[in-house]
C-alpha positions in Angstrom: -172.1 -34.9 142.8 -172.9 -32.8 139.7 -172.1 -29.1 139.3 -173.4 -28.0 135.9 -172.0 -30.4 133.6 -169.1 -31.5 136.0 -169.4 -34.8 137.8 -167.2 -35.3 140.8 -166.8 -38.8 142.2 -166.8 -38.9 146.0 -166.9 -42.6 146.6 -167.2 -46.1 145.1 -170.5 -47.6 144.4 -173.3 -47.1 141.9 -174.5 -43.6 141.0 -177.6 -42.6 139.0 -177.3 -39.4 137.0 -180.5 -37.8 135.7 -180.7 -35.6 132.7 -183.7 -33.1 132.7 -185.1 -30.5 130.3 -188.0 -28.3 131.7 -189.0 -27.1 128.3 -189.8 -23.5 127.3 -192.5 -21.5 125.4 -192.2 -23.8 122.5 -191.4 -27.1 124.2 -193.0 -29.1 126.8 -190.8 -30.4 129.6 -188.9 -33.5 128.5 -189.2 -36.8 130.3 -186.1 -37.2 132.6 -183.5 -39.6 131.4 -181.5 -41.6 134.0 -178.1 -43.3 133.6 -176.3 -45.6 136.1 -172.6 -44.9 136.8 -170.5 -47.6 138.5 -167.6 -46.2 140.5 -165.1 -49.1 141.2 -163.0 -49.1 144.4 -159.4 -47.8 143.8 -156.6 -50.4 144.3 -154.6 -49.6 147.5 -151.3 -51.4 148.2 -150.6 -51.8 151.9 -147.0 -53.0 152.5 -145.6 -53.9 155.9 -142.3 -52.0 156.3 -139.3 -54.2 156.9 -137.8 -53.8 160.4 -134.7 -54.9 162.3 -133.6 -55.2 165.9 -131.2 -57.2 168.0 -132.1 -60.2 170.2 -133.3 -59.2 173.6 -134.9 -56.1 172.4 -138.6 -55.4 172.0 -140.0 -55.3 168.5 -139.9 -51.8 167.0 -143.2 -50.2 166.0 -144.6 -52.1 163.0 -145.5 -49.6 160.3 -147.3 -49.8 157.0 -146.6 -47.9 153.8 -149.7 -47.3 151.6 -149.5 -46.8 147.9 -152.6 -45.6 146.0 -154.4 -43.1 148.1 -156.1 -40.3 146.3 -157.9 -37.1 147.1 -155.7 -36.5 150.1 -156.9 -39.7 151.8 -154.7 -41.3 154.5 -154.9 -44.5 156.5 -157.0 -42.6 159.0 -159.6 -42.3 156.3 -160.0 -46.1 155.9 -163.0 -47.7 157.4 -160.8 -50.3 159.0 -157.0 -50.0 158.6 -155.0 -53.2 158.2 -153.0 -54.4 161.3 -149.4 -55.5 161.3 -148.3 -58.3 163.6 -145.0 -60.3 164.2 -144.6 -63.4 166.2 -141.0 -62.5 167.3 -140.5 -62.0 171.0 -137.6 -60.2 172.8 -136.1 -63.7 173.6 -136.6 -65.1 170.1 -133.4 -66.3 168.4 -131.8 -64.3 165.7 -133.4 -64.8 162.3 -136.0 -63.4 159.9 -139.6 -63.2 161.1 -142.6 -62.3 158.9 -144.5 -59.1 159.6 -148.0 -60.2 158.6 -150.7 -57.8 157.6 -154.3 -58.6 158.2 -157.7 -57.0 158.2 -158.3 -53.7 156.5 -161.5 -52.6 154.8 -162.9 -49.6 153.0 -165.7 -48.8 150.7 -163.5 -46.8 148.4 -160.4 -48.9 148.2 -159.6 -52.4 147.3 -156.7 -53.3 149.6 -153.8 -55.6 148.6 -151.7 -56.6 151.7 -148.0 -57.3 151.4 -146.1 -58.8 154.3 -142.7 -57.5 155.5 -139.7 -59.0 157.3 -138.5 -58.3 160.8 -134.8 -59.2 160.9 -133.6 -60.1 164.4 -129.8 -59.8 164.6 -127.6 -61.3 167.3 -126.9 -58.9 170.1 -123.3 -57.8 170.5 -121.4 -58.8 173.6 -118.0 -57.9 175.1 -115.6 -59.7 177.5 -114.1 -58.3 180.7 -110.7 -60.0 181.3 -108.5 -58.3 183.7 -104.7 -58.1 183.2 -102.7 -61.1 184.5 -99.9 -60.7 187.0 -96.4 -61.9 186.1 -95.4 -65.4 187.4 -92.3 -67.4 188.1 -91.4 -70.8 186.7 -92.4 -73.3 189.3 -95.4 -71.3 190.6 -98.5 -73.3 191.3 -101.3 -73.4 188.7 -103.7 -70.5 188.9 -107.3 -69.8 188.0 -108.5 -67.6 185.2 -111.6 -65.4 185.5 -113.5 -63.4 182.8 -117.1 -62.5 182.1 -119.2 -61.7 179.1 -121.9 -59.0 179.0 -124.2 -61.7 177.6 -123.7 -63.8 180.8 -122.5 -66.7 178.6 -119.5 -68.7 179.8 -116.0 -67.5 178.7 -113.4 -70.0 177.5 -109.6 -69.7 177.6 -106.8 -70.9 175.5 -103.0 -70.5 175.6 -101.3 -69.1 172.5 -97.9 -70.5 173.6 -98.0 -74.0 175.0 -94.3 -74.0 175.7 -94.9 -71.4 178.4 -98.4 -72.0 179.7 -101.1 -74.6 179.1 -104.8 -74.0 179.9 -107.3 -76.6 180.9 -110.8 -75.2 181.6 -110.1 -72.1 183.6 -106.8 -73.3 185.1 -103.5 -72.1 183.8 -100.4 -74.2 184.4 -96.9 -72.8 183.9 -94.6 -75.1 181.9 -91.8 -72.8 181.0 -90.3 -69.3 181.3 -91.0 -66.7 178.7 -93.9 -64.6 177.5 -97.4 -66.1 177.7 -100.6 -65.0 176.0 -103.9 -66.3 177.2 -107.0 -65.6 175.0 -110.5 -65.2 176.4 -113.3 -65.9 173.9 -117.1 -66.3 173.8 -118.4 -67.6 170.5 -122.0 -66.5 171.1 -125.2 -68.5 170.7 -128.6 -68.1 169.0 -129.1 -64.7 170.7 -125.5 -63.3 170.8 -122.8 -62.8 168.2 -119.3 -63.8 169.0 -117.5 -61.4 171.3 -114.2 -59.9 170.3 -111.4 -62.0 171.7 -109.4 -60.5 174.6 -105.7 -61.4 174.8 -103.7 -60.9 178.0 -100.0 -61.4 178.1 -97.7 -61.8 181.1 -94.1 -62.8 181.8 -93.1 -66.0 183.4 -89.7 -65.3 185.0 -87.0 -68.0 185.2 -86.8 -69.7 188.6 -83.7 -68.7 190.7 -81.3 -71.6 190.9 -78.4 -71.2 193.4 -75.3 -73.1 192.1 -72.7 -73.6 194.8 -69.2 -75.0 194.2 -68.6 -77.4 197.1 -65.5 -77.0 199.2 -62.7 -79.4 198.6 -59.3 -80.1 200.0 -56.2 -82.1 199.1 -52.6 -82.4 200.1 -49.9 -80.5 198.2 -48.5 -82.4 195.2 -51.6 -84.4 194.5 -54.1 -83.9 191.6 -57.2 -81.8 192.2 -60.2 -83.9 193.4 -63.3 -83.9 191.3 -65.0 -80.5 191.6 -68.6 -80.9 192.5 -71.6 -78.6 192.5 -74.6 -78.4 194.8 -77.9 -77.0 193.6 -80.6 -75.2 195.6 -83.9 -74.1 194.0 -84.9 -76.8 191.5 -88.7 -77.0 190.9 -89.9 -80.3 192.4 -89.3 -83.2 190.2 -86.5 -81.5 188.3 -82.7 -81.7 188.6 -79.5 -81.1 186.7 -80.8 -83.2 183.9 -83.4 -80.5 183.3 -80.7 -78.0 182.4 -79.7 -77.4 178.8 -76.1 -77.2 179.8 -75.2 -77.9 183.4 -72.7 -75.5 185.0 -69.1 -76.7 185.7 -66.6 -75.7 188.3 -63.0 -74.7 187.8 -60.0 -73.7 190.0 -56.7 -72.2 189.1 -54.8 -74.6 191.4 -52.6 -77.2 189.8 -50.9 -80.2 191.3 -47.9 -78.3 192.5 -49.6 -75.0 193.4 -48.4 -73.9 196.9 -50.4 -74.8 199.9 -53.2 -72.4 200.5 -56.8 -71.6 199.6 -57.9 -71.4 196.0 -61.3 -70.3 194.6 -63.6 -72.9 193.0 -65.7 -71.0 190.5 -68.9 -72.4 189.0 -70.1 -71.0 185.6 -71.5 -71.9 182.2 -75.0 -73.1 183.0 -77.6 -72.7 180.3 -81.4 -73.2 180.9 -84.5 -71.5 179.6 -86.4 -71.9 182.9 -83.7 -71.1 185.5 -81.7 -68.0 186.4 -78.4 -69.0 187.8 -76.9 -67.5 191.0 -73.3 -68.7 191.4 -71.6 -69.2 194.8 -67.9 -69.9 194.7 -66.3 -72.6 196.9 -62.7 -73.1 198.2 -60.1 -75.6 197.4 -57.8 -75.9 200.4 -54.3 -77.2 199.4 -52.8 -78.5 202.7 -49.2 -79.1 203.5 -48.4 -82.6 202.5 -47.1 -85.2 204.9 -43.7 -86.6 204.4 -41.6 -89.5 205.6 -37.9 -90.1 205.9 -36.1 -93.2 204.7 -33.0 -93.7 206.8 -31.4 -97.1 206.6 -29.7 -99.0 209.5 -26.1 -98.1 210.4 -23.4 -100.7 210.7 -21.4 -100.9 214.0 -18.1 -99.2 214.1 -14.8 -99.5 216.0 -13.2 -96.6 217.7 -10.6 -95.2 215.4 -12.6 -95.9 212.2 -12.5 -93.1 209.7 -15.4 -90.6 209.4 -18.2 -91.8 207.2 -21.1 -90.2 205.3 -24.8 -90.6 206.1 -27.6 -91.0 203.5 -31.3 -90.4 204.0 -34.1 -89.1 201.8 -37.5 -87.5 202.5 -40.5 -88.2 200.3 -40.8 -84.5 199.8 -37.4 -84.3 198.2 -36.4 -81.8 200.8 -32.9 -82.2 202.4 -32.6 -84.3 205.5 -30.7 -82.9 208.6 -28.7 -85.2 210.8 -27.8 -84.8 214.5 -26.0 -86.9 217.0 -27.8 -87.6 220.3 -24.5 -88.6 222.0 -21.6 -86.5 220.9 -19.2 -88.3 223.3 -19.4 -91.2 220.9 -20.0 -89.6 217.5 -20.4 -86.1 216.1 -22.1 -85.1 212.9 -21.2 -82.2 210.6 -23.5 -82.0 207.7 -23.7 -85.6 206.5 -20.3 -86.6 207.9 -20.0 -88.7 211.1 -16.9 -88.6 213.1 -16.4 -91.2 215.8 -15.0 -89.7 219.0 -15.5 -92.5 221.5 -16.6 -96.0 222.1 -20.2 -96.7 223.1 -23.6 -96.5 221.6 -24.3 -93.7 219.1 -27.8 -92.6 218.1 -28.2 -90.4 215.0 -31.4 -88.6 214.3 -32.6 -87.7 210.8 -35.1 -84.9 210.6 -36.9 -82.8 208.0 -38.6 -79.7 209.3 -40.9 -79.2 206.3 -41.8 -76.0 204.4 -44.9 -74.1 203.3 -46.0 -77.1 201.3 -44.9 -80.0 203.6 -45.5 -80.9 207.1 -42.5 -81.8 209.3 -41.5 -85.4 208.9 -41.5 -87.7 211.8 -37.8 -88.0 213.0 -36.1 -91.3 212.3 -33.3 -92.5 214.7 -30.7 -95.1 214.0 -28.3 -96.4 216.6 -25.0 -98.2 216.1 -22.2 -99.5 218.5 -18.7 -98.1 218.5 -16.5 -100.9 219.9 -13.3 -100.1 221.8 -10.2 -100.4 219.6 -7.8 -103.3 220.2 -4.2 -102.5 221.3 -0.8 -104.2 221.8 2.3 -103.3 223.8 5.7 -103.1 222.2 8.5 -103.6 224.9 11.9 -104.3 223.6 14.7 -106.3 225.3 16.6 -104.6 228.2 20.4 -104.5 228.3 22.2 -105.9 231.3 23.1 -103.5 234.1 25.5 -103.2 237.0 24.5 -102.7 240.5 24.9 -99.1 241.2 24.0 -97.9 237.7 21.8 -94.8 237.6 18.1 -95.1 237.2 17.0 -95.3 233.5 13.8 -94.8 231.5 
């Protein structure tokens, strides 16, 4: 359009401008003069805006930024605005996808289309892994359960194989201590790795009852071997599984008086067992004893008193008695013959707190009658009528 001498361009194309002079009193009208004016289309840059989203989500609105509009024009003023399109779908793997511009036309603008990028990032995921209950050494293997918000499978691993091992989703206890099990999900084409979740729990030592077995022996003999009985080993294990097996002791010595003495177990060391000690009893019984009492030679009535000798294996003194005091009497260890006949002497030992009574031993001997002779001297002659005489 022309206003006076001012030409205003309204669109691209070819314009014809005419110059006219109508003349005046002195001049005839001039012949019009036409000139062609070419108005080129203005360059317009259409750039697809870069976008981003996570896997599983729908594409965001695909927008276009225009550079080069004039005279207040916008995309709405274009004869045919360009269209942005992207092949990425909600289920497409993470990655960069082109945002492609196509189409677009206008009489006044010469469009240049620049594609953009849709960056599809992996979706975040989290793991739900409940706390684990404490266990005891020897408990059966147990299952592990956890889930990821992605629905992908969760894997498990033990961070201390001396306490727990993990195969698949089964945990097996191998020792007492503190166990840590880690749940992890590394992600895939759609999901990033989930933050690991660690769960710790305590594996208590297994209770092992250690009992000192009761023993007995006679007084004066050495103590027997002190033995221990176990109750509570995990199947397949025994004393060889202990770092230091417990031992049993007693205060009784060879010559401790007869009676009951404690047998005390102690000193066991093991990582996987907690010891409960139960004492036993050593019974020292009164010892048996025997008497050695040799045979006695026969005697003759009138023989002098004689001494007896006998010993007891206990070392205690032997007591003697006569079973026929019309033949022999005993005072202490001295025998006095009081008549002819058969004498039986008994040796006894009654025992004490440490010894049982000995079985009595009897010895017999014969006391023969003593020989005798008559002394009768010659008699003097007498006269009839003499008095009686002795």
